[in-house]
C-alpha positions as CSV (number, residue, x, y, z in Angstrom):
1,X,74.5,65.9,119.0
2,X,76.9,66.3,116.0
3,X,75.1,64.5,113.2
4,X,74.6,67.1,110.5
5,X,75.7,66.3,107.0
6,X,78.2,68.8,105.7
7,X,77.0,70.3,102.4
8,X,79.4,70.6,99.5
9,X,81.5,73.7,99.7
10,X,80.5,74.6,103.2
11,X,84.0,74.7,104.7
12,X,87.3,76.2,103.7
13,X,90.8,75.7,104.8
14,X,92.4,78.6,106.7
15,X,93.1,81.5,104.5
16,X,95.7,83.5,106.4
17,X,98.1,80.8,107.4
18,X,98.8,79.7,103.8
19,X,97.4,82.2,101.3
20,X,97.4,80.9,97.7
21,X,100.1,82.5,95.5
22,X,98.9,82.0,92.0
23,X,95.7,81.7,90.0
24,X,93.4,82.6,92.9
25,X,90.2,84.4,92.1
26,X,87.2,85.8,93.9
27,X,85.7,82.3,93.9
28,X,88.2,81.5,96.6
29,X,86.6,83.9,99.0
30,X,85.6,82.5,102.5
31,X,82.1,81.9,103.6
32,X,80.3,85.1,104.6
33,X,76.7,86.1,104.4
34,X,74.7,88.9,105.9
35,X,71.1,88.5,107.1
36,X,68.7,91.0,105.6
37,X,67.7,93.6,108.1
38,X,70.7,93.0,110.3
39,X,73.5,94.5,108.3
40,X,75.9,96.8,110.1
41,X,75.4,100.5,109.1
42,X,77.9,101.7,106.5
43,X,79.8,105.0,106.5
44,X,80.6,106.7,103.2
45,X,79.3,103.6,101.3
46,X,81.8,101.3,103.1
47,X,80.8,98.5,105.4
48,X,83.4,98.3,108.0
49,X,82.0,95.5,110.0
50,X,80.1,92.3,109.4
51,X,77.7,90.6,111.8
52,X,80.8,89.0,113.5
53,X,84.0,87.3,112.6
54,X,84.8,84.0,114.1
55,X,88.0,82.1,114.3
56,X,87.4,78.3,114.8
57,X,90.4,76.4,116.0
58,X,89.7,72.7,115.7
59,X,91.9,69.9,114.4
60,X,89.0,67.5,113.7
61,X,88.0,68.4,110.1
62,X,84.4,67.1,110.3
63,X,83.7,69.1,113.5
64,X,85.4,72.2,112.0
65,X,83.3,71.9,108.8
66,X,80.1,71.5,110.8
67,X,80.8,74.5,113.1
68,X,81.8,76.7,110.1
69,X,78.6,75.7,108.2
70,X,76.3,76.4,111.2
71,X,77.9,79.7,112.0
72,X,77.9,81.0,108.4
73,X,74.2,80.1,108.2
74,X,73.7,82.7,110.9
75,X,75.4,85.5,108.9
76,X,78.9,85.2,110.6
77,X,82.2,85.2,108.7
78,X,84.2,82.1,109.7
79,X,87.8,81.2,109.3
80,X,89.3,77.9,110.5
81,X,92.7,76.9,111.8
82,X,93.7,73.2,112.3
83,X,96.3,73.8,115.0
84,X,97.6,76.3,117.4
85,X,100.3,77.6,115.1
86,X,97.8,78.4,112.4
87,X,95.6,80.1,114.9
88,X,98.4,82.4,116.2
89,X,99.4,83.2,112.6
90,X,95.9,84.2,111.8
91,X,95.6,86.3,115.0
92,X,98.8,88.1,114.1
93,X,97.2,89.3,110.9
94,X,93.7,90.1,112.1
95,X,91.8,90.0,115.3
96,X,88.4,88.3,115.2
97,X,85.3,89.2,117.2
98,X,85.2,85.8,118.9
99,X,87.2,82.6,119.0
100,X,85.9,79.0,119.2
101,X,88.9,77.1,120.6
102,X,89.5,73.3,121.0
103,X,91.8,72.7,124.0
104,X,93.2,69.5,122.5
105,X,94.9,70.7,119.3
106,X,98.4,69.8,118.0
107,X,101.7,71.8,117.9
108,X,100.6,74.6,120.1
109,X,97.8,73.5,122.6
110,X,94.6,75.3,123.0
111,X,95.6,76.2,126.6
112,X,98.8,77.9,125.2
113,X,96.8,79.8,122.6
114,X,94.4,81.0,125.3
115,X,97.2,82.1,127.5
116,X,98.8,84.0,124.7
117,X,95.5,85.7,124.0
118,X,95.1,86.9,127.5
119,X,98.7,88.2,127.7
120,X,98.4,90.4,124.7
121,X,96.6,93.7,125.2
122,X,95.2,93.6,121.7
123,X,93.4,90.3,122.2
124,X,92.8,90.3,125.9
125,X,89.1,91.2,125.6
126,X,88.3,88.8,122.7
127,X,85.6,86.3,123.8
128,X,86.7,82.7,123.7
129,X,84.4,79.7,123.7
130,X,86.4,76.6,124.6
131,X,85.6,73.1,123.3
132,X,86.8,70.0,124.9
133,X,86.2,66.2,125.1
134,X,86.9,66.3,128.8
135,X,83.7,66.6,130.8
136,X,85.1,66.6,134.4
137,X,84.3,69.7,136.5
138,X,88.0,70.2,137.3
139,X,88.7,70.5,133.6
140,X,86.0,73.1,133.1
141,X,87.2,75.1,136.1
142,X,90.8,75.0,134.7
143,X,89.6,76.4,131.4
144,X,87.8,79.3,133.1
145,X,90.9,80.0,135.1
146,X,92.9,80.2,131.9
147,X,90.6,82.9,130.7
148,X,87.8,81.1,128.8
149,X,84.5,83.0,128.6
150,X,82.4,79.9,128.0
151,X,82.9,76.2,127.9
152,X,81.2,73.4,125.8
153,X,81.9,69.7,126.1
154,X,82.0,67.3,123.2
155,X,79.7,65.9,121.9
156,X,77.7,69.0,121.7
157,X,74.5,70.3,120.0
158,X,75.4,72.5,117.0
159,X,72.4,74.7,117.8
160,X,73.7,75.2,121.4
161,X,77.1,76.2,120.1
162,X,75.5,78.8,117.8
163,X,73.5,80.2,120.6
164,X,76.5,80.4,122.9
165,X,78.5,82.2,120.2
166,X,75.7,84.7,119.7
167,X,75.4,85.3,123.4
168,X,79.1,86.0,123.7
169,X,79.0,88.4,120.8
170,X,76.0,90.3,122.4
171,X,77.8,90.3,125.8
172,X,80.9,91.8,124.3
173,X,78.8,94.7,123.0
174,X,80.2,98.0,121.7
175,X,83.3,97.7,124.0
176,X,84.2,94.4,122.4
177,X,86.4,93.7,119.4
178,X,84.0,95.2,116.8
179,X,83.7,98.4,118.9
180,X,87.5,98.8,118.9
181,X,87.5,98.4,115.1
182,X,89.2,95.9,112.9
183,X,92.9,96.1,112.3
184,X,94.8,94.4,109.5
185,X,98.5,93.9,109.5
186,X,100.9,92.9,106.8
187,X,104.5,93.3,107.9
188,X,105.2,97.0,108.4
189,X,101.7,98.0,107.1
190,X,98.8,98.4,109.5
191,X,95.2,99.3,108.5
192,X,92.8,100.6,111.2
193,X,89.4,100.3,109.7
194,X,87.4,102.2,112.3
195,X,89.8,105.1,112.2
196,X,90.5,104.7,108.4
197,X,94.2,105.1,109.2
198,X,97.0,103.4,107.3
199,X,100.5,103.3,108.9
200,X,103.6,102.1,107.0
201,X,106.9,101.8,108.8
202,X,105.5,103.8,111.7
203,X,104.4,106.7,109.5
204,X,100.8,107.5,108.7
205,X,100.0,107.5,105.0
206,X,98.0,110.4,103.6
207,X,95.2,108.5,101.8
208,X,91.8,109.6,100.6
209,X,88.8,107.6,101.8
210,X,88.6,105.8,98.5
211,X,92.3,105.0,98.4
212,X,92.0,103.6,102.0
213,X,89.0,101.4,101.0
214,X,90.9,100.1,97.9
215,X,94.0,99.3,99.8
216,X,92.0,97.6,102.5
217,X,90.1,95.5,99.9
218,X,93.4,94.3,98.5
219,X,95.2,93.7,101.8
220,X,92.2,91.7,103.2
221,X,92.8,89.0,100.7
222,X,96.6,88.6,100.3
223,X,97.6,86.6,97.3
224,X,94.1,86.6,95.9
225,X,93.6,88.1,92.4
226,X,90.6,90.5,92.3
227,X,89.0,91.7,89.1
228,X,88.6,95.4,88.5
229,X,84.8,95.0,88.7
230,X,85.1,93.3,92.1
231,X,87.3,96.1,93.4
232,X,84.7,98.6,92.2
233,X,82.0,96.6,94.1
234,X,84.0,96.5,97.3
235,X,85.9,99.8,97.4
236,X,83.3,102.0,95.6
237,X,80.3,100.0,96.9
238,X,78.9,99.7,93.3
239,X,76.2,97.4,92.3
240,X,77.7,94.4,90.4
241,X,75.7,95.1,87.3
242,X,77.0,98.6,87.2
243,X,80.6,97.6,88.1
244,X,80.7,95.3,85.1
245,X,79.8,98.1,82.7
246,X,81.9,101.0,84.1
247,X,85.2,102.0,82.7
248,X,87.9,100.4,84.8
249,X,90.5,103.2,84.3
250,X,89.2,104.5,87.6
251,X,90.6,101.5,89.4
252,X,93.9,101.7,87.5
253,X,94.3,105.4,88.4
254,X,93.8,104.8,92.1
255,X,96.1,101.8,92.1
256,X,98.8,104.0,90.6
257,X,98.3,106.6,93.3
258,X,98.5,104.0,96.0
259,X,101.8,102.6,94.6
260,X,103.2,106.1,94.7
261,X,102.2,106.6,98.3
262,X,103.5,103.2,99.3
263,X,106.9,104.1,98.0
264,X,109.2,101.1,97.7
265,X,106.3,98.9,98.9
266,X,104.2,99.9,95.9
267,X,105.4,96.7,94.2
268,X,103.2,94.8,96.7
269,X,100.2,95.8,94.5
270,X,100.7,93.4,91.6
271,X,99.0,93.7,88.2
272,X,97.5,90.5,86.9
273,X,97.4,91.2,83.2
274,X,93.9,90.9,81.6
275,X,92.2,90.5,85.0
276,X,93.0,92.8,87.9
277,X,95.2,93.2,90.9
278,X,96.4,91.4,94.0
279,X,98.3,92.3,97.2
280,X,101.4,90.2,97.7
281,X,104.1,91.5,100.1
282,X,107.7,90.4,99.7
283,X,108.7,87.2,101.3
284,X,109.3,87.6,105.0
285,X,107.0,90.6,105.3
286,X,103.7,88.8,105.4
287,X,101.3,88.3,108.3
288,X,102.8,90.8,110.7
289,X,106.3,89.5,110.4
């Protein structure tokens, strides 16, 4: 049963619902590890997928921390949301590979979140593992009728939860969310990772592969300041030791080109003097609004 001790730094608050505005650095990145030998093949030096992205929707902080810790140990990227509103805000910006959803959450209930998922064509096929404190058979049947793919009653074994999540990811296979490709949205800007297509105000942007990777790296962490060496690591797939020594004018040049191609939205790519860059849309244009 749930008795694990949470290690320091093993759990983060949701990133997408309330992205930090000032002073954020790469140290603020969420938990994400890859298991050697199981990395997703990269194309053109760019890793488009991780082992799996999980959204954990749970209002009990200790349980959320434990679930996030156990899943990240298995090489999964985990984000948490404490209520239904945060979950929907996160889903509006990016679709995960699987969702672990508590039915009894505040503001917008787990049942309402699940119903919204199944109504939306973009999220209809995302696997959902439902957690609940209710153990009655009728409650489980109701959860499945709402569209749950699996069900786990509290208190539960953390190991069992991990195995169920892994089973759902395997079951979703290439036709699941990862097969469709990740999509990021920031207001009128949409990035399709699998297709390496960027669309702004309904018009496709003419970006080089490098420009697309750089824009994606910035958009993926809205409000987070990223150093030039970090951008070289992510967008150019450079070794950190090499990225620290290379001339950073390469990054500056590509950012200037991106600003030009983004037109009036070029100001979204902010320069943080002496450090690097960050992506920050104007108020009212974040998270798909």
